[in-house]
C-alpha positions in Angstrom: -5.1 -68.8 29.8 -8.0 -70.2 27.7 -7.9 -72.8 25.1 -6.8 -72.1 21.5 -4.0 -70.6 19.6 -2.2 -67.7 21.3 -0.3 -65.0 19.4 2.1 -62.3 20.6 1.2 -62.6 24.3 3.6 -61.3 27.1 3.4 -63.2 30.4 5.1 -61.7 33.4 6.3 -63.7 36.4 7.3 -62.0 39.6 8.4 -65.2 41.3 10.2 -68.4 40.1 7.8 -70.1 37.7 8.8 -73.4 39.3 10.7 -76.4 38.1 7.7 -77.9 36.5 5.7 -75.2 34.6 3.1 -77.8 33.7 2.0 -77.8 37.3 1.3 -74.0 37.2 -2.4 -73.3 37.2 -2.0 -70.8 34.4 -0.6 -73.3 32.0 -3.0 -76.1 33.1 -5.8 -74.0 31.6 -4.1 -74.0 28.2 -5.6 -77.4 27.3 -3.9 -77.6 23.9 -0.4 -77.6 25.5 -0.3 -81.4 25.9 3.4 -82.0 25.1 5.5 -79.5 27.0 9.2 -79.6 27.5 11.0 -77.3 29.9 14.7 -76.4 29.6 16.6 -76.2 31.8 15.0 -78.6 34.1 16.9 -77.2 37.1 18.7 -74.0 37.8 19.5 -71.4 40.3 18.2 -67.9 40.9 14.7 -66.5 41.0 14.2 -66.3 37.3 15.0 -68.9 34.7 15.1 -68.9 30.9 12.6 -71.3 29.4 11.5 -72.6 26.1 8.1 -74.4 25.7 7.5 -76.2 22.5 4.8 -78.5 21.2 3.9 -79.7 17.8 0.4 -81.1 17.8 0.0 -80.6 14.1 2.5 -80.3 11.3 3.7 -76.8 10.5 2.0 -75.4 13.7 4.4 -74.3 16.4 4.1 -72.5 19.7 7.2 -71.0 21.1 7.8 -69.2 24.4 11.0 -67.2 24.7 12.5 -65.5 27.7 14.2 -62.3 26.7 17.3 -60.9 28.4 16.9 -58.2 30.9 19.7 -57.8 33.4 21.3 -55.3 35.7 24.8 -54.2 34.8 25.5 -54.1 38.6 24.8 -57.7 39.2 28.3 -58.9 38.4 27.0 -61.7 36.1 27.4 -62.1 32.4 24.3 -61.4 30.3 23.9 -64.9 29.2 23.7 -66.1 32.8 20.8 -63.8 33.7 17.2 -64.1 32.7 14.2 -61.8 32.5 10.9 -62.2 34.1 9.1 -61.5 30.8 7.9 -64.4 28.6 7.2 -63.7 25.0 4.8 -66.1 23.4 4.9 -66.3 19.6 2.5 -68.6 17.8 2.2 -69.5 14.2 -0.8 -70.6 12.3 -0.7 -73.3 9.7 1.8 -72.1 7.1 0.1 -70.9 3.9 3.3 -70.9 1.8 3.4 -74.0 -0.5 6.1 -76.3 0.6 7.7 -76.5 -2.8 8.3 -72.7 -2.8 10.2 -72.6 0.5 13.8 -72.4 -0.5 16.2 -69.8 0.7 19.7 -68.9 -0.5 22.2 -67.7 2.1 25.9 -67.1 2.4 27.5 -68.0 5.6 31.1 -67.1 6.1 31.6 -66.9 2.3 30.0 -70.3 1.7 26.7 -70.4 -0.2 23.8 -72.7 1.0 20.2 -73.4 0.0 17.5 -74.9 2.1 13.9 -74.5 3.2 15.0 -72.3 6.2 18.1 -70.9 7.8 17.6 -73.3 10.7 17.5 -76.3 8.3 20.7 -75.1 6.6 22.4 -74.7 9.9 21.3 -78.1 11.2 22.0 -80.0 7.9 25.4 -78.5 7.5 26.4 -78.8 11.1 27.1 -75.1 11.3 27.7 -73.8 14.8 25.9 -70.4 15.0 28.1 -68.9 17.6 31.1 -69.3 15.3 29.5 -67.6 12.3 30.9 -64.1 11.5 29.1 -63.3 8.2 25.5 -64.1 7.2 23.8 -62.9 3.9 20.3 -63.7 3.0 20.4 -63.2 -0.8 17.6 -64.9 -2.6 14.7 -67.3 -2.6 11.6 -67.4 -0.4 12.1 -66.8 3.3 9.7 -67.5 6.2 9.1 -64.8 8.7 9.8 -67.2 11.5 13.4 -67.7 10.2 14.4 -64.3 11.3 12.7 -64.8 14.6 14.7 -67.9 15.0 17.9 -66.1 13.9 17.6 -63.7 16.8 16.2 -66.2 19.3 17.8 -67.5 22.5 19.1 -71.0 23.0 20.7 -72.2 26.2 20.6 -68.7 27.5 22.8 -67.5 24.6 22.1 -65.5 21.4 22.6 -68.1 18.6 24.7 -65.9 16.4 26.3 -63.9 19.2 29.6 -63.4 17.3 28.1 -62.4 14.0 29.9 -59.3 12.6 28.4 -58.9 9.1 24.8 -59.1 8.3 23.1 -58.6 4.9 19.4 -59.0 4.1 18.4 -58.5 0.5 14.6 -58.4 0.1 14.9 -57.0 -3.4 15.8 -60.5 -4.6 14.3 -62.5 -1.7 10.6 -62.8 -0.9 9.7 -63.0 2.8 6.3 -64.4 4.0 4.5 -63.8 7.3 3.0 -66.7 9.4 -0.2 -66.2 7.4 1.5 -66.5 4.1 1.5 -62.8 3.1 4.5 -61.3 1.5 6.2 -58.6 3.6 9.1 -56.3 3.5 9.1 -55.7 7.2 11.7 -57.2 9.6 9.9 -58.5 12.7 10.4 -57.3 16.3 13.6 -58.6 17.9 14.7 -60.1 14.6 18.4 -59.4 15.2 18.3 -58.3 18.8 21.3 -59.3 20.9 23.8 -59.5 18.0 26.2 -57.7 20.2 29.2 -58.1 17.9 27.7 -56.7 14.7 30.0 -54.3 12.8 28.3 -54.2 9.4 24.6 -54.1 8.5 23.3 -54.0 4.9 19.6 -54.0 4.2 18.2 -53.6 0.7 14.5 -53.8 -0.2 13.6 -53.7 3.5 10.8 -51.2 4.2 10.1 -51.6 7.9 12.1 -52.4 11.0 10.2 -53.9 14.0 10.6 -52.9 17.6 13.9 -53.8 19.2 14.9 -55.2 15.8 18.5 -54.4 16.4 18.4 -54.2 20.2 22.0 -53.9 21.6 23.5 -54.5 18.2 27.2 -54.1 18.2 27.4 -53.0 21.8 30.1 -55.6 22.6 32.2 -55.0 19.5 35.3 -53.0 20.1 34.3 -50.6 17.3 30.6 -51.0 17.0 28.6 -50.7 13.8 30.8 -49.2 11.2 28.9 -50.0 8.0 25.2 -49.2 8.2 23.2 -49.2 5.0 19.4 -49.1 5.5 18.4 -46.3 3.0 15.5 -48.4 1.7 13.7 -48.3 5.0 10.6 -46.2 5.3 9.5 -47.0 8.9 11.6 -47.6 12.0 9.6 -48.8 15.0 10.1 -47.8 18.6 13.4 -48.8 20.1 14.6 -50.5 16.9 18.2 -49.7 17.6 17.9 -49.2 21.4 21.2 -49.8 23.0 23.0 -50.3 19.7 26.6 -49.1 19.4 27.9 -47.2 16.3 31.6 -46.5 15.6 32.8 -43.1 16.6 33.8 -42.6 13.0 30.2 -42.7 11.8 29.0 -39.1 12.0 26.4 -39.1 9.3 23.3 -41.3 9.2 21.5 -41.6 5.8 17.8 -42.3 6.1 16.5 -40.5 3.0 13.3 -42.6 2.7 12.4 -42.9 6.3 8.9 -41.5 6.8 8.3 -42.6 10.4 11.0 -43.0 13.1 9.5 -44.2 16.4 10.2 -43.3 20.0 13.8 -43.9 21.1 14.5 -45.6 17.8 18.2 -44.7 18.1 18.3 -44.0 21.8 21.7 -45.3 22.4 24.8 -44.1 24.2 26.8 -45.6 21.3 25.3 -43.2 18.7 27.6 -40.4 17.7 25.8 -38.9 14.7 26.2 -35.2 14.1 24.0 -35.1 10.9 21.2 -37.2 9.5 19.4 -37.2 6.2 15.7 -37.0 7.0 14.6 -35.8 3.6 11.5 -38.0 3.6 10.5 -37.7 7.3 6.9 -37.3 8.3 6.8 -38.3 11.9 9.8 -38.3 14.3 9.2 -39.8 17.7 10.4 -38.5 21.0 13.9 -39.4 22.1 14.4 -40.8 18.6 18.1 -39.7 18.6 18.3 -38.8 22.3 22.0 -39.4 22.8 23.1 -37.7 19.6 24.3 -34.1 19.2 23.6 -32.7 15.8 25.4 -29.9 14.0 23.0 -29.6 11.1 19.4 -30.6 10.6 17.0 -30.1 7.7 13.3 -30.9 8.0 11.5 -31.3 4.7 8.1 -30.1 3.6 6.7 -33.5 4.5 7.5 -33.0 8.3 4.3 -33.2 10.4 5.5 -34.0 13.9 8.7 -34.0 15.9 8.8 -35.4 19.5 10.6 -33.9 22.5 14.3 -34.6 22.6 14.0 -36.2 19.2 17.1 -34.4 17.7 19.3 -32.8 20.3 21.7 -30.2 18.9 25.2 -29.1 19.8 26.5 -25.6 20.2 26.4 -23.5 17.0 24.0 -25.9 15.3 21.9 -25.0 12.3 18.3 -26.2 11.9 16.3 -25.5 8.7 12.6 -26.1 8.1 11.3 -26.2 4.5 7.6 -26.5 5.2 5.6 -23.2 5.5 3.4 -24.9 8.1 5.3 -25.9 11.3 5.1 -29.5 12.3 3.6 -30.4 15.6 6.2 -30.0 18.3 6.0 -30.5 22.1 4.9 -27.6 24.2 5.8 -29.3 27.5 7.5 -26.7 29.7 11.3 -27.0 29.4 11.3 -29.6 26.6 11.8 -29.1 22.9 12.7 -31.5 20.0 16.2 -30.1 20.2 16.9 -30.3 24.0 15.8 -28.6 27.1 15.2 -24.9 26.8 17.7 -24.0 29.5 20.4 -25.9 27.6 19.5 -24.1 24.3 20.3 -20.7 25.9 24.0 -21.6 25.7 23.9 -23.3 22.3 24.0 -20.2 20.1 22.1 -22.2 17.5 20.3 -20.9 14.4 17.0 -21.9 13.0 15.7 -20.9 9.5 12.1 -21.1 8.4 10.3 -20.2 5.2 9.5 -16.5 4.9 5.8 -17.4 4.4 5.8 -19.5 7.6 7.1 -16.9 10.1 4.0 -16.9 12.3 3.5 -20.6 12.0 6.9 -21.3 13.6 7.7 -18.2 15.7 4.2 -17.3 17.0 1.1 -15.4 16.0 2.6 -12.0 16.9 5.8 -12.6 14.9 5.2 -11.3 11.4 7.1 -9.5 8.7 5.0 -6.3 9.2 5.5 -5.5 12.9 7.9 -5.3 15.8 7.9 -8.2 18.3 9.7 -9.1 21.5 11.2 -12.3 22.9 8.0 -13.1 24.8 6.1 -13.2 21.5 8.4 -15.9 20.2 7.5 -19.7 20.4 9.5 -20.9 23.5 11.1 -23.6 21.3 13.0 -21.0 19.4 13.1 -18.1 21.9 16.8 -18.6 22.5 17.9 -19.2 19.0 19.3 -17.0 16.3 16.2 -16.9 14.2 16.0 -16.5 10.4 13.4 -16.5 7.7 14.2 -17.1 4.0 14.1 -14.0 1.9 14.1 -11.8 5.0 16.5 -9.9 7.2 16.2 -9.8 10.9 16.6 -6.4 12.5 17.3 -6.5 16.2 16.8 -3.3 18.2 18.7 -2.8 21.4 17.2 -0.1 23.7 18.4 0.1 27.3 19.5 -3.6 27.1 16.0 -4.6 26.0 15.6 -6.4 22.7 12.9 -6.2 20.1 12.9 -7.5 16.6 11.5 -7.1 13.1 11.6 -9.2 9.9 12.2 -7.0 6.8 11.9 -8.6 3.3 15.5 -8.4 1.9 16.1 -5.2 0.0 13.0 -3.5 1.2 12.6 -0.4 3.4 12.3 -0.8 7.2 9.0 1.1 7.2 7.2 2.9 10.1 5.5 -0.3 11.4 8.8 -2.2 11.9 10.3 0.5 14.1 9.9 0.2 17.9 8.8 3.1 20.1 11.7 5.0 21.7 11.5 6.9 25.0 13.6 10.1 24.4 15.7 11.1 27.5 15.2 14.5 29.0 17.1 17.1 27.2 17.8 14.9 24.2 16.5 14.5 20.6 16.2 11.2 18.7 18.3 11.2 15.5 17.8 7.6 14.2 19.3 4.1 14.5 23.0 3.0 14.1 24.7 -0.3 13.9 27.3 1.0 16.4 26.3 1.5 20.0 28.3 4.8 20.1 26.1 6.2 17.3 28.8 6.6 14.8 28.4 5.4 11.2 25.4 5.3 8.9 22.0 6.2 10.4 18.9 4.0 9.7 15.4 5.4 9.4 12.1 4.1 8.2 13.2 4.8 4.6 16.5 2.8 4.9 16.7 -0.5 2.9 17.9 -3.6 4.7 20.2 -6.1 2.9 21.4 -8.3 5.8 20.7 -9.2 9.5 21.6 -6.2 11.6 21.5 -5.0 15.2 20.6 -1.3 15.7 21.0 1.0 18.6 19.1 4.3 19.1 21.1 7.5 18.6 20.3 10.6 20.6 22.0 14.1 20.8 21.8 17.0 23.1 18.7 19.1 22.5 19.5 22.5 21.1 17.2 25.4 22.0 15.7 26.8 18.8 14.7 30.5 18.9 11.0 31.1 18.6 9.3 32.4 15.5 6.9 35.3 15.2 4.3 35.0 12.5 3.3 38.4 11.2 3.4 40.2 7.8 3.4 43.8 6.5 -0.1 45.4 6.4 -1.9 48.0 4.4 -4.7 50.2 5.8 -6.9 53.0 4.6 -7.3 56.3 6.5 -10.0 55.8 9.1 -9.5 52.0 9.5 -9.0 50.6 13.0 -5.7 48.8 13.8 -4.9 46.3 16.6 -1.2 45.5 16.5 -1.7 42.0 18.0 -4.6 40.9 15.8 -3.6 37.7 13.8 0.0 37.7 15.3 1.2 34.4 16.6 4.5 32.9 17.9 5.7 29.3 18.0 8.6 27.5 19.5 10.1 24.1 18.6 10.4 23.2 22.2 7.6 25.1 23.9 5.0 25.0 21.1 2.5 27.9 20.9 3.8 30.9 22.8 1.6 33.6 21.2 0.6 34.8 24.7 4.2 35.9 25.3 4.4 38.4 22.4 5.3 41.9 23.4 4.8 45.1 21.2 8.1 47.0 21.5 7.1 49.8 19.1 3.9 50.9 17.4 3.8 54.3 15.6 0.7 53.6 13.5 -1.7 56.6 13.1 -4.7 55.6 11.0 -5.9 59.2 10.6 -2.9 60.1 8.5 -1.5 58.7 5.3 2.0 57.3 5.8 4.2 54.3 6.4 4.7 53.2 10.0 6.8 50.6 11.9 5.6 48.0 14.4 8.2 45.9 16.3 7.3 42.7 18.2 9.3 40.5 20.6 8.8 37.0 22.1 10.9 34.9 24.5 10.8 31.1 25.1 11.1 29.2 28.3 14.8 28.9 27.9 15.4 32.6 27.4 15.8 32.6 23.6 14.2 35.7 22.1 13.1 36.8 18.7 12.2 40.3 17.4 10.4 41.2 14.2 9.5 44.6 12.6 6.8 45.0 10.1 5.6 48.1 8.0 2.1 49.3 8.1 1.0 51.5 5.2 -2.0 53.9 5.6 -3.4 54.8 2.3 -5.8 57.8 1.5 -9.5 57.1 1.3 -10.6 57.2 -2.3 -14.1 58.3 -3.5 -15.9 55.8 -5.6 -18.4 57.0 -8.4 -21.8 55.3 -8.3 -22.7 53.5 -11.6 -26.3 54.1 -12.8 -28.6 51.1 -13.1 -29.6 49.5 -16.4 -33.1 48.7 -17.6 -33.4 45.7 -19.9 -36.6 46.1 -22.0 -37.2 45.6 -25.8 -39.9 46.8 -28.3 -42.9 44.5 -28.6 -45.5 43.5 -31.2 -49.0 42.5 -30.4 -52.2 41.6 -32.2 -55.5 43.2 -31.4 -57.0 41.5 -28.3 -53.7 40.0 -27.1 -53.0 40.1 -23.4 -50.4 42.6 -22.4 -48.4 42.7 -19.1 -46.4 45.9 -19.1 -43.7 44.4 -16.8 -43.4 41.0 -18.5 -39.7 40.3 -19.4 -38.5 43.7 -18.1 -35.5 43.6 -15.7 -33.1 46.0 -14.1 -29.6 45.6 -12.7 -27.1 47.8 -10.9 -23.3 47.3 -10.5 -23.4 48.2 -6.9 -26.9 46.9 -5.8 -27.3 44.0 -8.2 -30.9 43.0 -9.3 -33.3 46.0 -9.1 -36.2 44.5 -11.1 -38.6 44.9 -8.3 -37.8 48.6 -8.2 -39.0 49.3 -11.8 -41.6 52.0 -12.1 -43.9 52.5 -15.2 -44.0 56.2 -15.9 -46.1 56.0 -19.1 -48.1 53.3 -20.8 -50.3 54.4 -23.8 -50.9 50.9 -25.1 -54.5 50.1 -26.2 -54.4 46.4 -27.1 -57.9 46.6 -28.7 -56.9 49.1 -31.4 -54.2 48.8 -33.9 -51.5 51.3 -33.6 -48.1 52.2 -32.2 -47.7 53.0 -28.5 -45.0 53.8 -26.0 -44.2 52.5 -22.6 -41.7 54.4 -20.4 -39.9 52.7 -17.4 -37.8 54.1 -14.6 -35.6 52.5 -11.9 -33.5 54.1 -9.1 -30.6 52.5 -7.1 -29.9 52.8 -3.4 -27.7 55.9 -3.9 -30.4 57.7 -5.9 -29.1 57.2 -9.4 -32.0 56.7 -11.9 -32.5 55.4 -15.4 -35.5 55.9 -17.8 -36.2 53.8 -20.8 -39.0 53.9 -23.4 -40.0 51.1 -25.7 -42.5 50.9 -28.6 -45.4 48.5 -28.5 -47.1 47.9 -31.9 -50.7 46.5 -32.0 -51.6 44.9 -35.4 -55.1 44.5 -36.9 -56.5 41.0 -36.6 -58.2 40.9 -40.1 -55.3 42.2 -42.0 -53.8 39.7 -44.5 -50.6 41.5 -44.3 -49.4 43.0 -41.1 -49.6 46.8 -41.2 -46.3 48.5 -41.0 -45.8 50.0 -37.6 -46.2 53.7 -37.5 -43.1 55.5 -36.9 -42.8 57.0 -33.5 -42.1 60.6 -32.9 -38.5 61.5 -33.6 -36.5 60.4 -30.6 -35.0 63.2 -28.6 -31.5 64.2 -29.4 -29.1 62.3 -27.0 -26.4 64.9 -27.3 -25.3 66.5 -24.1 -27.7 69.1 -22.8 -30.7 67.5 -24.6 -33.3 65.1 -23.1 -33.3 61.5 -24.4 -35.4 58.4 -24.1 -33.0 56.9 -21.5 -31.7 59.6 -19.3 -29.5 59.5 -16.3 -29.8 61.4 -13.1 -26.7 63.2 -11.9 -23.9 61.1 -10.4 -24.0 61.1 -6.6 -20.3 61.9 -6.3 -19.3 65.4 -5.5 -19.0 67.2 -8.8 -16.3 69.5 -7.4 -13.9 66.5 -7.4 -14.0 66.2 -11.2 -10.9 68.3 -11.5 -9.1 66.2 -8.8 -10.0 62.9 -10.5 -10.0 64.0 -14.1 -7.0 61.9 -15.0 -8.9 58.8 -13.7 -11.5 59.3 -16.5 -9.3 60.3 -19.3 -10.3 57.2 -21.3 -14.0 58.0 -20.8 -14.5 61.2 -22.7 -18.2 60.6 -23.4 -19.0 60.4 -19.7 -16.9 63.5 -18.9 -18.7 65.4 -21.7 -22.1 64.5 -20.2 -21.0 65.5 -16.7 -19.7 68.8 -17.9 -22.9 69.5 -19.8 -25.0 68.9 -16.7 -22.7 71.2 -14.7 -23.4 74.0 -17.3 -27.1 73.5 -17.0 -26.9 73.9 -13.2 -25.3 77.3 -13.8 
């Protein structure tokens, strides 16, 4: 050790420190320790309890305390055994004004005031071990008072028989060794109060490590009243080894944000539920010896250590945050117990619908099918739930798969697993009953609750094949292939067009008539289908050729104008289409340099020899004339009545004129055309 003031230093001895610790070389180096007393001066055993005190200046005190640490198998009482760990606690000069140091306490129903609890005990000749009730109710309290309260004197806890403890920091101010106000109870403050049965803390925000070490563990009933709802932080091992009455099943810690490792790691804790509505961090083994029936982790949860909150069979655990808190991934360990143990617990966990993937794994969503291997190992053996969703479990050949479906929505194609259909079977759907009875579920079924579904199959029935062919119409002279365009399909075999047989074909395309054609096809299982169609052979009809039409109009020019005889002239034919390039100019008398009236005659012939002639008038006007000269009247056009030539004449129709009588009725509505045809026939005679 070096010179100076030492604070919160642990010194460990593995051998007897000796009857005179001042002779130890370690202590000799601590030059400021000039006045050291050692108690007891003699003793037996390899380890001894010791208190070193010195008071070189007023209000400065150094205290070395040996804490109890004994083996239950040693056969000795705890107060007769001593640890090898020395805790050194030092205090700087007290910054709290002397006139402010006054504390009000109630000891066994008697009220006292004084500058410290120790002063009150000493001045009033109170024997600590006889005290059963202590309440710190008001005034200004020094931090060291609580350290003294839980200290060791003559190998014994001072208040070892204390049963009822109340600390009210709402009406009491507590100061640290540096004079700062605090709401935190120091480490070991009430450790070793083995007979405690009631603890009431108000206004207290933090509990130090081992603050209630072994509290109540020698009481016949243990802690029965436990009110610490104001506490926001509970340090590691704060209640390590503490005993709680078997009647205390619920622990209320509504404001606790941090609970340290092994905070309630005690064989005497029997809690089945705990209020953790403000928890942020929960250390490992925090409630290791408990067995919870119900747990709710709030939105504030950020981390939960392994074995923090073991659960019992049939337990219910609910998370409210959409983002899962950090939880251990150590193989075999979870915050709720070992994974092997959880298999038998039949416990249920519920998470927010929007946090499914966060808790259960990336592959576990509400839009797909997942299997157990996709689920976070922590929850793999749980009955899993998501708020606002229904869990559909599919059982196929003893293999499980799952899907989350928003409550009231259709299952949908993506949430259905693939099914291998057995040979000779067909898949019908899903049923809640393994025997397939009851309502069938499909992708269009709505889900209102958690369900387990089994695939339903039935024997495959052989469906006869289908021949695809329709009645046909032909014209005399057409070709006919009875298998052209004919197909056959089978539900089981697929396309079996190659197996079609023609049982009967009477069609004769040289003769008008109605004929039958019969087909047959057989599938792989022997089911056959026959089908008969009717083929109608119609007579071949003659078609009259329509004459082409020339589109040309009369034109007016001025002397000297350019003139293209074919400009703007077109010809069309019903059968051949555009015949403009076939137009011939039979006559063109136009003299564009001399005023006058002229004629141009055009002719066009279609592919079947039908011709049309058309004559137009072209008027050429004088240039100098103020008033355009009236066009000279052309020669009187030829009479267009049958038998007389005309400006637009038609060549004979190319159809056989002898068929006029046969098809006369077809042209009854075209008397003009028939008159022209008959007139031409007379001219031929």
